[in-house]
C-alpha positions as CSV (number, residue, x, y, z in Angstrom):
1,M,199.4,-51.2,97.9
2,V,202.1,-52.7,95.6
3,S,201.7,-56.4,96.0
4,S,203.7,-58.1,93.2
5,R,206.5,-57.6,90.7
6,H,203.8,-57.3,88.0
7,E,202.4,-54.1,89.5
8,V,205.7,-52.3,90.0
9,M,206.1,-51.1,86.4
10,H,202.8,-49.3,86.2
11,R,203.1,-48.0,89.7
12,I,206.3,-46.2,88.6
13,F,204.2,-44.6,85.9
14,Q,201.4,-43.7,88.3
15,H,203.9,-42.0,90.7
16,D,205.6,-40.0,87.9
17,P,203.7,-40.3,84.6
18,T,206.2,-38.1,82.8
19,V,208.7,-41.0,83.0
20,F,207.3,-42.5,79.9
21,A,208.1,-39.4,77.8
22,R,211.7,-39.4,79.1
23,A,212.1,-43.1,78.4
24,F,210.8,-42.7,74.9
25,R,212.8,-39.6,74.3
26,A,216.0,-41.6,74.9
27,L,214.8,-43.7,71.9
28,G,214.2,-40.7,69.7
29,L,210.4,-41.0,69.7
30,P,208.5,-37.7,69.5
31,F,206.0,-37.8,72.4
32,P,205.0,-34.4,73.8
33,D,205.9,-33.5,77.4
34,P,202.9,-33.8,79.7
35,M,201.6,-30.6,81.2
36,E,198.9,-32.2,83.3
37,V,198.2,-35.9,84.1
38,V,194.9,-37.4,85.4
39,L,194.6,-41.0,86.6
40,E,191.5,-42.5,85.0
41,T,189.5,-45.6,86.0
42,C,191.2,-48.8,85.0
43,D,187.9,-50.7,84.8
44,L,187.0,-51.2,81.1
45,T,184.1,-53.6,81.8
46,E,180.9,-53.2,79.7
47,I,177.4,-54.3,80.7
48,K,178.3,-57.8,79.5
49,P,179.5,-60.0,82.4
50,V,183.1,-60.0,81.1
51,E,185.7,-58.2,83.2
52,R,188.4,-56.2,81.4
53,R,190.9,-54.3,83.5
54,V,194.0,-52.5,82.2
55,D,196.9,-51.9,84.6
56,T,197.0,-48.1,84.4
57,V,195.1,-45.5,82.4
58,L,196.5,-41.9,82.4
59,R,195.0,-39.0,80.6
60,I,197.8,-36.7,79.4
61,E,197.3,-33.1,78.6
62,S,200.1,-31.6,76.5
63,A,200.7,-28.6,74.3
64,Q,199.7,-30.7,71.3
65,G,196.4,-31.8,72.8
66,S,195.1,-34.7,75.0
67,F,195.8,-38.4,74.7
68,L,195.4,-41.5,76.8
69,L,198.3,-43.6,78.0
70,L,197.5,-47.2,78.7
71,V,200.3,-49.0,80.6
72,E,200.5,-52.8,80.8
73,A,203.2,-54.9,82.6
74,Q,203.9,-58.2,80.9
75,Q,206.2,-60.9,82.3
76,R,205.7,-63.6,79.7
77,D,204.0,-64.5,76.5
78,D,200.3,-64.8,76.8
79,L,198.2,-65.6,73.7
80,D,195.1,-64.0,75.2
81,K,196.8,-60.7,75.8
82,P,196.9,-59.2,72.2
83,A,193.2,-59.5,71.8
84,A,192.7,-57.8,75.2
85,W,195.1,-55.0,74.3
86,A,193.2,-54.4,71.1
87,Y,190.0,-54.2,73.1
88,Y,191.6,-51.7,75.5
89,V,192.7,-49.4,72.7
90,A,189.4,-49.6,70.8
91,Y,187.2,-49.2,74.0
92,C,189.2,-46.2,75.4
93,H,189.2,-44.5,72.0
94,A,185.4,-44.9,71.7
95,K,184.8,-43.8,75.3
96,Y,187.2,-40.8,75.6
97,R,187.3,-39.8,71.9
98,I,191.0,-38.9,72.0
99,P,194.2,-40.7,70.7
100,V,195.3,-43.8,72.7
101,I,198.9,-45.0,73.2
102,L,199.4,-48.5,74.5
103,V,202.7,-49.0,76.4
104,I,203.8,-52.6,77.3
105,V,206.6,-52.9,79.9
106,C,208.6,-56.2,80.0
107,H,211.2,-57.7,82.2
108,D,213.1,-59.7,79.5
109,P,214.0,-59.2,75.9
110,I,212.1,-62.3,74.6
111,T,208.8,-61.1,76.0
112,A,209.5,-57.6,74.7
113,K,210.1,-59.0,71.2
114,W,206.9,-60.9,71.4
115,A,204.9,-57.9,72.6
116,R,206.1,-55.7,69.8
117,R,204.3,-57.7,67.2
118,P,201.5,-55.6,65.5
119,I,198.0,-56.8,66.6
120,R,195.9,-57.1,63.4
121,V,192.2,-57.8,62.9
122,E,192.1,-58.9,59.3
123,V,190.6,-61.2,56.6
124,G,193.0,-62.0,53.8
125,D,194.6,-58.7,52.7
126,W,191.9,-56.6,54.3
127,V,192.9,-55.2,57.7
128,S,190.1,-53.8,59.8
129,M,192.3,-52.7,62.7
130,T,196.0,-52.6,63.6
131,V,197.3,-51.9,67.1
132,L,201.0,-51.1,67.5
133,P,202.1,-51.2,71.1
134,F,205.2,-49.3,72.3
135,V,207.3,-51.7,74.3
136,L,209.8,-50.9,77.0
137,G,212.2,-53.7,77.9
138,P,215.8,-54.4,78.8
139,D,216.8,-53.9,75.1
140,N,215.7,-50.3,74.9
141,V,215.4,-48.9,78.5
142,P,218.7,-47.0,79.2
143,I,221.1,-48.5,81.7
144,V,221.6,-45.8,84.4
145,T,225.0,-46.1,86.1
146,D,225.8,-42.4,86.3
147,T,225.0,-40.9,89.7
148,D,224.1,-37.4,88.4
149,S,221.8,-38.9,85.8
150,A,220.1,-41.1,88.4
151,A,219.7,-38.2,90.8
152,A,218.1,-36.1,88.0
153,D,215.5,-38.8,87.2
154,I,215.0,-41.3,90.0
155,P,211.8,-42.9,88.4
156,L,213.7,-43.7,85.2
157,A,216.7,-45.0,87.2
158,T,214.3,-47.3,89.1
159,L,212.7,-48.5,85.8
160,S,216.3,-49.2,84.6
161,A,217.0,-51.3,87.7
162,V,213.8,-53.3,87.4
163,T,214.0,-54.0,83.7
164,H,217.8,-54.9,83.8
165,A,217.5,-57.3,86.8
166,A,219.3,-60.1,84.9
167,D,221.9,-57.9,83.3
168,P,225.6,-58.4,84.3
169,R,225.7,-54.7,85.0
170,I,222.9,-54.8,87.6
171,G,225.4,-54.3,90.4
172,A,226.5,-51.0,89.1
173,I,222.9,-49.9,88.4
174,L,221.8,-50.8,91.9
175,N,224.8,-49.1,93.5
176,T,224.0,-45.9,91.6
177,L,220.4,-45.9,92.6
178,A,221.2,-46.7,96.2
179,T,223.7,-43.9,96.4
180,V,221.1,-41.4,95.1
181,L,218.3,-42.6,97.5
182,K,220.6,-42.5,100.5
183,R,221.2,-38.8,99.8
184,L,217.6,-38.2,100.4
185,D,216.2,-37.5,103.9
186,P,215.3,-40.8,105.6
187,G,211.7,-39.6,106.0
188,D,211.5,-38.5,102.3
189,E,208.5,-40.4,100.8
190,D,210.4,-40.8,97.4
191,R,213.2,-42.6,99.2
192,V,210.6,-45.0,100.8
193,I,208.6,-45.5,97.6
194,F,211.4,-46.1,95.2
195,R,213.3,-48.4,97.6
196,E,210.1,-50.4,97.9
197,L,209.4,-50.4,94.2
198,T,212.9,-51.5,93.3
199,E,212.9,-54.4,95.8
200,L,209.5,-55.6,94.6
201,G,210.4,-55.2,91.0
202,L,213.5,-57.3,91.4
203,G,211.4,-60.1,92.7
204,A,213.2,-63.3,93.6
205,T,216.3,-62.5,91.5
206,P,219.8,-62.5,93.0
207,A,219.7,-58.8,92.5
208,A,217.0,-58.5,95.1
209,D,219.4,-59.8,97.8
210,L,222.1,-57.3,96.7
211,W,219.5,-54.5,96.9
212,R,218.5,-55.4,100.4
213,K,222.1,-55.2,101.5
214,L,222.5,-51.9,99.8
215,M,219.2,-50.4,101.1
216,P,218.3,-52.0,104.4
217,V,215.1,-50.8,106.1
218,D,215.4,-49.3,109.6
219,S,212.7,-50.7,111.9
220,S,211.6,-47.1,112.5
221,F,210.2,-47.1,109.0
222,F,207.5,-49.5,110.0
223,R,206.3,-47.0,112.7
224,S,206.2,-44.1,110.2
225,E,203.1,-42.4,108.8
226,T,204.0,-43.8,105.4
227,A,204.1,-47.3,106.8
228,R,200.7,-46.8,108.6
229,R,199.2,-45.8,105.2
230,V,200.7,-48.8,103.5
231,R,199.2,-51.1,106.1
232,A,195.9,-49.4,105.8
233,E,196.0,-49.8,102.0
234,A,196.8,-53.5,102.5
235,R,193.6,-53.9,104.5
236,A,191.6,-51.8,102.0
237,E,193.1,-53.8,99.1
238,G,191.9,-57.0,100.6
239,L,188.4,-55.6,101.0
240,A,188.3,-54.1,97.5
241,E,189.5,-57.2,95.7
242,G,187.5,-59.7,97.7
243,K,184.5,-61.2,95.8
244,A,181.2,-61.7,97.6
245,E,182.0,-65.3,98.5
246,G,185.7,-64.7,99.0
247,L,185.9,-61.4,100.9
248,V,187.6,-62.8,103.9
249,E,190.1,-64.7,101.8
250,G,191.0,-61.6,99.9
251,K,191.7,-59.5,102.9
252,A,193.5,-62.3,104.7
253,E,195.9,-62.7,101.8
254,A,196.7,-59.0,101.8
255,L,197.4,-59.0,105.5
256,T,199.5,-62.1,105.5
257,G,201.6,-60.7,102.6
258,S,202.2,-57.5,104.6
259,I,203.2,-59.5,107.7
260,L,205.7,-61.6,105.8
261,R,207.2,-58.7,104.0
262,I,207.7,-56.7,107.2
263,L,209.4,-59.6,109.0
264,T,211.6,-60.3,106.0
265,R,212.7,-56.6,105.8
266,R,213.4,-56.6,109.6
267,G,215.6,-59.7,109.3
268,I,213.3,-61.8,111.6
269,D,214.0,-65.5,110.9
270,L,210.9,-67.6,110.1
271,T,210.7,-71.4,110.0
272,D,208.6,-73.1,107.4
273,A,206.1,-73.8,110.2
274,D,206.0,-70.1,111.0
275,R,205.2,-69.2,107.4
276,E,202.6,-71.9,107.2
277,R,201.0,-70.6,110.4
278,I,200.8,-67.1,109.0
279,T,199.6,-67.9,105.4
280,S,197.0,-70.5,106.6
281,C,195.4,-68.1,109.1
282,T,192.0,-66.6,108.0
283,D,191.2,-65.0,111.3
284,L,191.3,-61.3,110.4
285,A,191.4,-60.1,114.0
286,Q,194.4,-62.4,114.7
287,L,196.2,-61.2,111.5
288,D,195.7,-57.6,112.5
289,V,197.4,-58.4,115.9
290,W,200.3,-60.1,114.2
291,L,200.7,-57.3,111.7
292,E,201.2,-54.7,114.5
293,R,203.5,-57.0,116.5
294,A,205.6,-57.6,113.4
295,I,206.7,-53.9,113.6
296,T,208.5,-54.3,116.9
297,A,209.0,-58.0,117.6
298,E,212.5,-59.3,117.7
299,T,211.5,-63.0,117.1
300,A,208.7,-65.0,115.5
301,T,207.7,-66.1,119.0
302,E,207.0,-62.5,120.0
303,V,204.9,-62.0,116.8
304,F,202.7,-65.0,117.7
305,G,202.6,-64.1,121.4
306,D,203.7,-67.6,122.3
307,R,205.4,-68.1,125.7
């Protein structure tokens, strides 16, 4: 389940891996078009007790041969990241024995500029290894405000909206994307997925408020098969990410996040006390009850079952 702004970028690539080729083609970079795409494991941990996990690993089969696409979303400068990125590239090249491309997706131009620096392992003038990331950011992702262009490539239009959240033209970008999504059938999974990805990708920016006005969610969505799967993934995510000593906390966090998001989408007003009550609860059975009630409740009182 998509749970944060950080995850949105690589989820777009997972949903439609060919979006990277189209984004780079706009920059004139010669990547071959994918013919087949396989999602590989993101766990790059060795026997040593050091966890290494890249956001997304895609194996691309093209007419020119196979290569790996590593996708990382980066929101700010992080001095530990370049060394980790070099490790990802070296490890994947050694494991799969095919070329590796590292793509860093950034929300702001300052982070994008930082991420473009070559990563060098060197002593004096002797360079043992150089890693050159390809970086997508607001300075090179195209601004999509043409309806026909957006309709022809919804994933790229979504990537455009997310990376340009702070751009003065974001209103036109979001209007274009909303127009295209509204043309899809309400039950179309792409409409649901890209509406969700866009809102999460915009985070707490003013653009997110505009997006919610442009693309409100009907309460029937939360009863749909897609919504049921999303809730199931939320529960599974809590179990998968929980450590031995923190299993309950991990699942509880995933469930509370889903409850709050559903209530927010449905326009249910919550007081600070209501939010505290939800986020502080660690009773998984109680959270499951609140999650189901959130789908149809008209007030916070109905969610809690208080008289």
